[in-house]
C-alpha positions in Angstrom: -39.5 -13.3 -87.6 -41.9 -15.7 -86.0 -42.2 -19.0 -87.8 -43.7 -22.3 -86.6 -42.9 -24.4 -89.6 -41.3 -27.8 -88.5 -38.7 -27.1 -91.2 -37.9 -23.6 -89.9 -34.2 -24.2 -90.3 -34.6 -24.6 -94.0 -36.6 -21.3 -94.1 -33.7 -19.5 -92.4 -31.3 -21.0 -94.9 -33.4 -19.9 -97.7 -33.3 -16.4 -96.3 -29.6 -16.4 -96.2 -29.5 -17.7 -99.8 -32.2 -15.1 -100.9 -30.4 -12.1 -99.2 -26.7 -12.8 -100.1 -25.6 -9.4 -98.6 -27.4 -9.9 -95.3 -25.1 -8.6 -92.5 -27.3 -9.0 -89.3 -29.7 -11.9 -88.7 -31.7 -11.9 -85.5 -33.7 -15.0 -84.5 -34.0 -14.4 -80.8 -37.6 -14.8 -79.6 -38.7 -17.0 -82.4 -41.2 -19.7 -81.6 -39.3 -22.5 -83.3 -35.9 -23.2 -81.8 -33.1 -23.6 -84.4 -31.5 -27.1 -84.7 -28.9 -27.6 -87.4 -26.5 -30.2 -85.8 -27.8 -32.8 -88.1 -27.5 -30.8 -91.3 -24.6 -30.7 -93.7 -21.9 -28.2 -93.3 -23.0 -26.6 -96.7 -26.1 -25.3 -95.1 -26.4 -22.0 -93.3 -23.4 -20.9 -95.3 -22.7 -17.1 -95.6 -19.7 -15.1 -96.6 -21.2 -11.8 -95.6 -23.0 -12.3 -92.4 -21.3 -10.6 -89.5 -23.9 -10.6 -86.7 -26.1 -13.5 -85.6 -28.5 -13.7 -82.7 -30.1 -17.0 -82.2 -31.9 -19.3 -79.9 -30.8 -22.9 -80.5 -31.9 -26.3 -79.1 -28.5 -27.5 -77.9 -24.7 -27.0 -77.6 -24.3 -28.9 -80.7 -26.1 -26.4 -82.8 -23.9 -23.6 -81.3 -20.6 -25.5 -82.3 -22.1 -26.3 -85.7 -22.7 -22.6 -86.5 -19.0 -22.0 -85.6 -17.5 -24.7 -87.7 -16.5 -22.5 -90.5 -19.7 -22.0 -92.4 -19.9 -18.2 -91.1 -16.3 -17.2 -91.5 -17.1 -13.4 -91.4 -19.1 -13.6 -88.2 -17.9 -10.9 -85.6 -20.9 -10.9 -83.1 -22.4 -14.0 -82.0 -25.3 -13.9 -79.4 -26.8 -17.4 -78.6 -29.3 -18.7 -76.2 -29.1 -22.5 -75.6 -32.3 -24.3 -74.6 -31.0 -27.7 -73.4 -27.1 -27.7 -73.5 -27.0 -31.5 -72.8 -27.0 -33.2 -76.2 -25.2 -35.6 -78.4 -21.5 -35.5 -78.1 -20.7 -37.9 -81.0 -20.3 -35.4 -83.8 -16.9 -33.8 -84.2 -16.8 -30.2 -85.4 -14.1 -28.0 -86.8 -12.4 -26.4 -83.8 -10.1 -23.9 -85.6 -9.7 -20.5 -84.1 -12.2 -17.9 -84.6 -10.0 -14.8 -85.4 -12.9 -12.5 -86.5 -15.1 -12.9 -83.4 -15.2 -9.8 -81.5 -18.3 -10.1 -79.3 -19.8 -13.3 -77.9 -22.7 -13.9 -75.7 -23.8 -17.2 -74.3 -26.8 -18.0 -72.3 -27.7 -21.5 -70.9 -30.9 -21.3 -68.7 -31.1 -24.9 -67.8 -28.1 -26.7 -65.9 -25.2 -28.0 -67.9 -22.3 -30.2 -67.2 -20.5 -29.0 -70.2 -18.7 -26.0 -69.0 -15.3 -27.6 -68.9 -15.7 -29.9 -71.9 -17.5 -27.4 -74.3 -17.6 -23.8 -73.1 -13.9 -23.4 -72.1 -12.4 -24.9 -75.3 -15.0 -22.7 -77.4 -13.8 -19.5 -75.5 -10.1 -20.3 -76.2 -10.8 -20.3 -79.8 -11.8 -16.6 -79.6 -8.4 -15.1 -79.1 -9.4 -11.6 -80.4 -12.6 -11.4 -78.4 -13.2 -7.9 -77.1 -16.6 -8.3 -75.5 -17.9 -11.5 -73.6 -21.2 -12.1 -71.8 -21.7 -15.5 -70.0 -24.9 -16.6 -68.2 -24.5 -20.2 -67.3 -25.9 -22.7 -64.6 -23.5 -25.5 -63.9 -24.0 -28.9 -62.2 -22.0 -32.1 -61.8 -18.9 -30.2 -60.5 -16.8 -30.9 -57.4 -15.5 -27.3 -57.1 -16.7 -23.8 -57.5 -15.9 -21.6 -60.5 -14.0 -18.6 -59.0 -11.7 -15.7 -60.2 -8.7 -17.9 -60.2 -10.3 -20.6 -62.3 -11.7 -18.1 -64.8 -8.5 -16.3 -65.4 -6.4 -19.4 -65.7 -8.8 -21.4 -67.9 -9.7 -18.8 -70.5 -9.1 -15.1 -69.7 -5.3 -15.5 -70.1 -6.1 -16.7 -73.7 -8.2 -13.7 -74.6 -5.7 -10.7 -74.3 -7.8 -8.2 -76.3 -11.0 -8.6 -73.9 -12.1 -5.3 -72.5 -15.7 -6.0 -71.4 -16.7 -9.1 -69.5 -20.3 -9.4 -68.1 -21.2 -12.6 -66.5 -23.2 -14.8 -64.0 -22.0 -18.3 -63.4 -24.0 -20.5 -61.0 -22.4 -23.8 -59.7 -24.1 -26.4 -57.4 -21.6 -28.5 -55.5 -22.3 -31.4 -53.1 -21.1 -30.7 -49.7 -19.1 -33.9 -49.4 -16.8 -32.5 -52.1 -15.8 -29.4 -50.1 -12.9 -29.5 -47.8 -14.2 -26.5 -45.9 -17.2 -24.2 -45.9 -16.3 -21.1 -48.0 -17.4 -17.5 -47.3 -18.6 -15.0 -49.8 -15.6 -12.9 -49.3 -13.2 -15.8 -49.8 -14.5 -16.3 -53.4 -14.7 -12.5 -54.1 -11.1 -12.1 -53.2 -10.1 -14.5 -56.1 -11.5 -11.9 -58.5 -9.1 -9.2 -57.3 -6.8 -9.5 -60.4 -9.7 -9.5 -62.8 -9.9 -5.7 -63.8 -13.1 -5.4 -65.8 -15.7 -4.5 -63.1 -16.8 -5.2 -59.5 -17.8 -8.9 -58.7 -20.2 -10.2 -56.2 -20.8 -13.7 -54.7 -23.8 -15.4 -53.2 -23.6 -18.7 -51.4 -26.8 -20.6 -50.6 -26.0 -23.7 -48.4 -28.9 -26.2 -48.4 -29.5 -29.9 -47.7 -26.5 -31.7 -49.0 -25.3 -29.0 -51.3 -24.3 -25.5 -51.8 -25.0 -23.2 -54.8 -22.5 -20.5 -55.6 -23.4 -17.6 -57.7 -20.6 -15.3 -58.9 -21.5 -12.3 -61.1 -20.4 -9.0 -62.4 -21.9 -5.8 -61.1 -24.4 -4.2 -61.9 -26.3 -7.5 -62.3 -27.1 -7.6 -66.0 -29.7 -10.4 -66.5 -33.4 -10.6 -66.3 -33.6 -13.8 -64.2 -31.9 -15.2 -61.1 -32.6 -18.8 -59.7 -31.9 -20.5 -56.3 -30.8 -17.8 -53.9 -31.7 -18.2 -50.3 -32.4 -16.0 -47.2 -29.1 -14.2 -47.6 -28.2 -11.9 -50.5 -26.3 -8.7 -50.7 -28.1 -5.3 -50.6 -27.5 -4.6 -54.2 -29.5 -3.4 -57.2 -31.2 -6.2 -59.0 -33.4 -3.9 -61.1 -33.1 -5.9 -64.4 -34.4 -9.1 -62.8 -37.9 -9.9 -63.8 -37.9 -13.7 -62.7 -36.7 -14.8 -59.4 -36.6 -18.3 -57.7 -35.7 -18.5 -54.0 -35.3 -21.6 -51.9 -33.8 -22.4 -48.6 -33.9 -24.8 -45.7 -34.4 -21.9 -43.3 -37.9 -20.5 -43.2 -38.4 -17.2 -45.1 -39.6 -14.4 -42.8 -41.5 -11.1 -43.4 -38.3 -9.1 -43.5 -37.0 -11.3 -46.4 -39.9 -10.4 -48.6 -39.6 -6.7 -47.8 -35.9 -7.0 -49.0 -37.0 -8.8 -52.2 -39.5 -5.9 -52.9 -36.7 -3.4 -52.3 -33.9 -4.8 -54.3 -36.0 -6.5 -57.1 -38.3 -3.5 -58.0 -39.5 -4.7 -61.3 -40.0 -8.4 -60.4 -42.8 -10.1 -62.6 -42.4 -13.7 -61.6 -41.5 -15.2 -58.1 -41.2 -18.8 -57.2 -40.7 -19.5 -53.5 -39.6 -23.1 -52.3 -39.2 -23.7 -48.5 -38.0 -27.0 -47.1 -40.0 -26.3 -43.9 -43.2 -28.4 -43.7 -46.6 -26.7 -44.1 -47.5 -27.5 -40.5 -44.4 -25.8 -39.1 -45.2 -22.7 -41.3 -48.6 -22.7 -40.1 -47.5 -22.9 -36.5 -45.2 -19.9 -37.1 -48.0 -17.9 -38.4 -50.3 -18.7 -35.5 -47.5 -18.0 -32.9 -46.6 -14.6 -34.3 -48.6 -11.4 -34.1 -49.2 -10.9 -37.8 -51.1 -7.7 -37.2 -47.7 -6.0 -36.8 -46.6 -7.1 -40.2 -46.8 -4.3 -42.9 -48.1 -5.3 -46.4 -45.3 -6.0 -48.9 -46.1 -4.6 -52.3 -44.8 -6.2 -55.7 -46.6 -3.8 -58.2 -45.3 -5.6 -61.3 -45.7 -9.2 -60.1 -47.9 -11.2 -62.5 -46.9 -14.9 -61.4 -46.5 -16.1 -57.8 -45.6 -19.9 -57.1 -45.4 -21.2 -53.5 -44.2 -24.6 -52.7 
C-alpha cells in the first residue's frame, strides 16, 4: 500500500475499521511514515490484528501503538525514522503478554536505549523472537553481553531467537582503558543464542563499538574502519566506512570480498586530499589490481 495523502494515518485507521477481521497489516515501504502519537487512544483500535509491520516517525508512535489499542498483537515489526521526539506524553506501560515476536530498527542515532528501549523490552515477558538494530549515542559505556543480559534478557525467559546489531559511540575520555574486540566478545559467553562478533573503530576523540549476532542479518552497516573481521556480510547493501588511518588498496579488496552484493558505498577519510595525492604519486600504482564491485550503483568519497 503506497499512499501519499497527508492524512495517511486516517486512511490506515479506516482500513482497520473496514476490514474488522484483518489479521496482518504491513506498511513497511510506504511513502508516508505513520505518525499517531498525537491521536486519541481510540484510533488505530483493533481486537483482531495479530501482526503489524510499520515504519513510523518516532519512538512516541511505537509506544502509542503498544498502549493497549492492539491487545491481540503477537508480532510487531517496526522501523523508526527519527527516535528522538517529544517525551512529554505518558503511555500505558502494562506488560504485553501476547507479544511473541518483536523487531525494532532505528537507522539514525538515538539516546533513548536506556530510557525507552529497555523498559519496552521488559514489558514483553513472553517474547520468543527478538530482532534489534540500533545506533546509540550519548553513552559513557559500551553495550556488551553482560549489560544486555542483566538489563533485559533475564526478564525474557521464553526467548529462543535473538538477532541483533547494536552500535555505540563513546567519547574516549569516558573510557578507563582501551578495550579489545576479544574483551567485549567474551562478555557474550553466557548468551546461548548464537555466535557474536565485535568491531571497534577508534577515531579522533571517540570509539564506535559494533556488537552483532552471526551471521550478520541486516542490509546496512555504518561507521566501520580499516579493521573488520573476515566474515560474510553478504546481506549488506549499504556500507559506510571512515577512519583516521588512510584506506589502502588491500582494504578495498577486502570490502569487495566480504561485501559481495554491495550497492552503496560511502568512504570518509580524515587524511587531507594533499596527503592522499602524495601517497598515490609515491606508490607504483601500476602494480595495483582493479577492484570490482559488480552491484555498486552509488559511490561517495569524502
